C-alpha positions as CSV (number, residue, x, y, z in Angstrom):
1,M,77.3,225.1,75.3
2,G,78.6,223.8,78.6
3,Q,81.6,221.7,79.4
4,K,82.0,219.7,76.1
5,D,84.3,219.5,73.3
6,L,83.0,220.9,70.1
7,S,82.9,218.4,67.2
8,E,83.1,221.0,64.5
9,K,86.1,221.7,62.4
10,I,88.1,224.6,63.0
11,L,88.5,226.9,60.1
12,A,91.9,226.0,58.8
13,D,90.7,222.3,58.7
14,Y,89.0,223.0,55.6
15,N,91.2,222.3,52.6
16,D,90.3,225.7,50.7
17,V,91.3,227.7,53.8
18,F,94.5,225.9,54.5
19,A,95.5,226.0,50.8
20,D,94.7,229.6,50.6
21,I,96.9,230.4,53.9
22,V,99.8,228.5,52.5
23,N,99.6,230.0,48.8
24,V,99.5,233.6,50.2
25,L,101.9,233.6,53.2
26,V,104.4,231.0,51.8
27,L,104.2,231.1,48.1
28,E,103.4,234.9,48.0
29,G,100.2,234.5,46.0
30,R,101.1,231.9,43.6
31,Q,98.2,229.3,43.5
32,R,100.4,226.3,43.5
33,I,98.3,224.2,46.3
34,D,95.0,222.9,45.2
35,P,92.7,221.9,48.1
36,D,92.1,218.7,46.3
37,D,95.9,217.9,46.8
38,L,95.5,218.2,50.5
39,T,94.9,215.3,52.7
40,A,94.5,215.5,56.8
41,T,97.0,213.7,59.0
42,A,96.2,212.3,62.4
43,V,97.0,215.4,64.4
44,H,94.4,217.8,65.4
45,S,92.8,219.5,68.0
46,Q,89.5,221.1,68.5
47,Y,88.1,224.3,70.2
48,K,86.8,223.5,73.7
49,A,84.1,225.3,75.9
50,D,84.1,225.6,79.5
51,D,81.2,227.3,80.9
52,G,79.9,229.0,77.9
53,V,83.6,230.4,77.2
54,L,85.3,229.6,74.1
55,H,89.0,229.1,74.7
56,E,91.9,227.2,73.8
57,Q,95.7,228.5,74.1
58,E,96.9,226.5,71.2
59,R,95.5,224.7,68.2
60,D,97.2,222.7,65.2
61,V,95.9,221.5,61.9
62,S,98.2,219.2,59.7
63,K,97.7,218.4,56.1
64,Y,99.9,216.4,53.7
65,W,100.5,218.0,50.3
66,E,100.1,215.0,48.1
67,K,101.6,216.5,44.8
68,Q,104.8,217.6,46.4
69,K,104.9,215.0,49.2
70,I,105.3,217.7,52.1
71,H,103.8,217.7,55.6
72,M,102.4,221.1,56.6
73,S,101.2,222.3,59.6
74,L,99.7,225.7,61.4
75,F,100.0,226.8,64.9
76,G,97.4,229.4,65.9
77,I,98.6,231.6,68.8
78,E,95.6,233.2,70.6
79,N,95.4,237.0,71.0
80,Q,94.4,236.9,74.8
81,T,97.6,235.0,75.9
82,D,101.2,236.4,76.0
83,I,103.6,235.8,73.2
84,E,105.1,232.8,74.2
85,K,109.0,233.0,74.6
86,N,109.5,229.3,74.3
87,M,107.7,228.8,71.0
88,P,110.7,227.6,69.2
89,F,111.2,224.6,71.4
90,R,107.5,223.7,71.1
91,V,107.7,224.0,67.2
92,I,111.0,221.8,67.3
93,G,109.1,219.2,69.4
94,Y,106.2,219.2,67.0
95,D,108.2,218.7,63.8
96,G,110.3,216.2,65.5
97,A,107.2,214.1,66.5
98,A,106.0,214.4,62.8
99,Y,109.3,213.1,61.5
100,R,109.3,210.3,64.3
101,Q,105.6,209.3,63.2
102,Q,106.8,209.1,59.4
103,L,109.9,206.7,60.7
104,L,107.4,204.5,63.0
105,Q,105.3,203.9,59.5
106,K,108.5,202.8,57.8
107,R,108.1,204.9,54.8
108,K,110.5,207.4,53.1
109,P,110.5,210.7,55.3
110,V,109.0,213.8,53.6
111,P,109.5,217.5,54.6
112,V,107.8,219.0,57.7
113,I,106.7,222.8,57.4
114,T,105.2,224.6,60.5
115,L,103.7,227.9,60.2
116,V,102.9,230.1,63.6
117,L,99.9,232.4,62.9
118,H,100.0,235.2,65.6
119,F,96.5,236.9,65.9
120,G,97.7,239.7,68.3
121,T,96.7,243.2,67.6
122,K,98.6,245.3,70.4
123,E,102.2,244.2,69.2
124,R,104.0,242.2,66.5
125,W,105.7,239.0,67.6
126,N,108.7,240.1,69.7
127,E,110.4,237.1,71.1
128,P,112.8,234.7,69.7
129,C,112.3,232.7,66.5
130,S,115.0,230.3,66.9
131,I,116.5,227.8,69.7
132,K,119.8,229.5,69.9
133,E,118.1,232.9,70.7
134,L,117.0,231.2,73.9
135,L,120.3,229.6,75.0
136,D,123.4,230.6,76.8
137,I,126.0,228.9,74.7
138,P,129.6,229.4,75.5
139,G,131.4,230.8,72.2
140,D,133.7,228.1,71.8
141,L,130.8,225.6,71.7
142,D,128.4,227.4,69.5
143,K,129.3,225.8,66.1
144,Y,128.3,222.5,67.9
145,V,124.7,223.5,69.0
146,S,122.3,222.9,66.2
147,D,119.9,225.7,65.6
148,Y,116.2,225.3,64.7
149,S,114.1,228.3,63.5
150,M,110.3,229.0,63.4
151,H,108.4,231.1,60.9
152,V,106.0,233.4,62.4
153,F,103.3,235.5,60.5
154,D,101.7,238.5,62.2
155,I,98.2,238.3,60.8
156,A,97.1,241.9,62.0
157,W,100.3,243.4,60.1
158,L,99.6,242.0,56.7
159,T,99.5,244.4,54.1
160,D,96.7,245.3,52.0
161,E,98.5,243.7,48.9
162,Q,98.7,240.3,50.9
163,L,95.1,240.7,52.0
164,A,93.8,240.9,48.2
165,M,95.6,237.8,47.7
166,F,93.3,235.7,49.9
167,E,90.5,233.6,48.0
168,S,89.0,231.9,51.4
169,D,87.3,233.0,54.6
170,F,90.5,233.4,55.9
171,G,90.8,236.9,53.9
172,I,87.9,237.8,56.0
173,V,89.4,236.9,59.2
174,A,92.8,238.5,58.3
175,N,91.2,241.8,57.1
176,F,89.2,241.7,60.7
177,F,92.4,241.6,62.6
178,V,94.1,244.1,60.5
179,Q,91.5,246.5,60.9
180,K,91.0,245.7,64.8
181,R,94.7,246.7,65.2
182,K,94.4,249.9,63.4
183,N,91.2,250.8,65.1
184,K,90.2,249.0,68.6
185,D,86.5,250.3,68.0
186,Y,86.2,248.7,64.5
187,V,82.8,247.6,63.4
188,P,82.8,244.8,61.0
189,D,81.9,246.1,57.5
190,D,83.3,243.3,55.1
191,K,80.8,242.3,52.5
192,R,82.2,239.3,51.3
193,I,80.3,236.1,51.4
194,I,81.2,234.1,54.4
195,Q,81.4,230.1,53.3
196,H,82.0,228.6,56.6
197,V,80.1,230.8,59.2
198,D,80.4,228.9,62.3
199,E,84.0,228.4,61.9
200,V,84.8,232.2,61.3
201,L,82.5,233.2,64.3
202,K,84.5,230.5,66.4
203,L,87.7,231.7,65.6
204,L,86.9,235.2,66.1
205,S,85.6,234.5,69.7
206,V,88.7,232.5,70.5
207,M,91.4,234.7,68.9
208,T,89.6,238.0,70.5
209,G,88.4,236.6,73.6
210,D,85.0,238.1,72.9
211,N,82.4,235.5,73.2
212,R,79.6,237.5,71.6
213,Y,80.9,236.3,68.0
214,A,80.1,232.7,69.0
215,S,76.9,233.5,70.9
216,I,75.5,234.8,67.2
217,L,75.4,231.1,66.5
218,S,72.6,230.6,69.0
219,F,70.3,232.7,66.6
220,E,69.2,232.0,63.0
221,K,72.7,231.7,61.6
222,E,71.5,231.2,58.1
223,E,71.0,234.7,57.9
224,V,74.5,235.6,58.9
225,I,76.3,235.6,55.4
226,T,78.7,238.5,55.6
227,M,80.7,240.4,58.5
228,C,78.1,243.2,58.2
229,D,75.4,240.7,59.4
230,V,77.6,240.0,62.2
231,A,77.8,243.7,63.0
232,E,74.1,243.8,62.8
233,R,73.5,241.0,65.1
234,L,76.1,242.4,67.7
235,E,74.2,245.7,67.5
236,Q,70.8,244.1,67.9
237,R,71.9,242.0,70.9
238,G,73.2,244.9,72.6
239,I,70.1,246.9,72.1
240,M,67.9,243.8,73.4
241,R,70.4,243.6,76.5
242,G,69.9,247.0,77.2
243,I,66.2,246.8,77.1
244,E,66.3,243.8,79.3
245,Q,68.4,245.7,81.8
246,G,66.0,248.6,81.6
247,I,63.1,246.2,82.3
248,E,65.0,244.7,85.2
249,Q,66.1,247.8,86.8
250,G,62.5,249.1,86.5
251,I,61.1,246.2,88.1
252,E,63.6,246.4,90.8
253,R,63.0,250.0,91.5
254,G,59.2,249.4,91.5
255,V,59.5,246.6,94.2
256,Q,61.8,249.0,96.1
257,M,59.2,251.7,95.9
258,G,56.3,249.4,96.9
259,K,58.5,248.4,100.1
260,M,58.9,251.9,101.0
261,H,55.3,252.8,100.7
262,L,54.2,249.9,102.9
263,Y,57.0,251.0,105.4
264,R,55.2,254.4,105.4
265,L,51.8,253.2,106.0
266,V,53.0,251.0,109.0
267,A,55.2,253.8,110.6
268,S,51.8,256.2,110.2
269,G,49.7,253.6,111.9
270,K,47.5,253.2,108.7
271,L,48.6,249.5,108.3
272,S,49.4,246.7,110.4
273,V,52.8,245.0,110.7
274,L,51.1,241.7,110.0
275,D,49.2,242.6,106.7
276,A,52.4,244.4,105.5
277,S,54.6,241.4,106.1
278,Q,52.1,239.2,104.6
279,E,52.0,241.4,101.5
280,L,55.6,240.8,101.0
281,E,55.8,237.3,102.0
282,Q,57.8,238.1,105.4
283,T,57.6,237.2,108.8
284,E,56.8,240.1,110.9
285,E,60.3,240.0,112.6
286,E,61.9,240.0,108.7
287,F,59.6,242.9,107.9
288,L,60.4,245.1,110.9
289,D,64.1,244.5,110.6
290,D,64.0,245.7,106.8
291,M,61.9,248.7,107.9
292,R,64.5,249.4,110.6
293,K,67.5,249.2,108.1
294,A,65.7,251.5,105.7
295,G,65.5,254.2,108.4
296,Y,61.8,254.4,108.0
297,G,59.2,255.5,111.1
298,Q,61.6,256.6,113.7
299,E,58.7,257.8,115.7
300,Y,57.0,254.5,115.2
301,W,59.6,252.8,117.0
302,K,59.9,255.3,119.8
303,E,56.0,254.7,120.3
304,R,56.4,250.9,120.0
305,K,59.2,251.2,122.5
306,N,56.8,253.0,125.2
307,K,53.9,250.6,124.9
């Protein structure tokens, strides 16, 4: 994909996925948010590709819930990065900017809710979730310092009951990370149909740091409809790569054996240096230098020296 911004949506951009995440994580499975009641806000960031490697440390998606007049946002924290200690400051900055934008638009402010989705599988979020936890405040001034808390969800630690509540592709993603936490060698076996194949595979690539998932998109992606298909494609790619490596190693070994044969012929006087060097498309000096490094024909060198 090279050095370019990807124009496709990220998974949580889709209203069905965004609504599903909030309905399960915030509303505990109650289907209160209808995807049709959500509209996108101006704030949005895309995945980026650098030298073919998908990466982005932080991404956010914002939606406006028209029915309840609430501005909601999601932050995704990449698995390969450290848990960010100062995340509460970033959240308050983000929320503050969202309120400021509303004021600039000269309309009645609506509540802003931000959720932090942590996809790490090694450990739960273990850094502060509030501003005060990050500050050294003299005891007599504590009551004058306003606190601000953020809401973090450890996706890989969701319960079976929570996983069963999801109705969108996010349920497939969440199950993947739960299983990865339990077994790092987990082979995807989810048979549910994926609605947004591109976005699911890119999310898995970004959050795991494993670009093989996104590379599947270079194949016939219409054939990939479940995580079982994903696992099959990964296995096929592994087999093909093994075959390619075997062929490459075989060719290299064949070339080396051919060189050794020429060295032996020259050392025994059965072939001239000129003919051998031409066979390898080398100068005579290059051929003799390689032959010497290979340790072939010490008697040949002694005889050559005495001439």
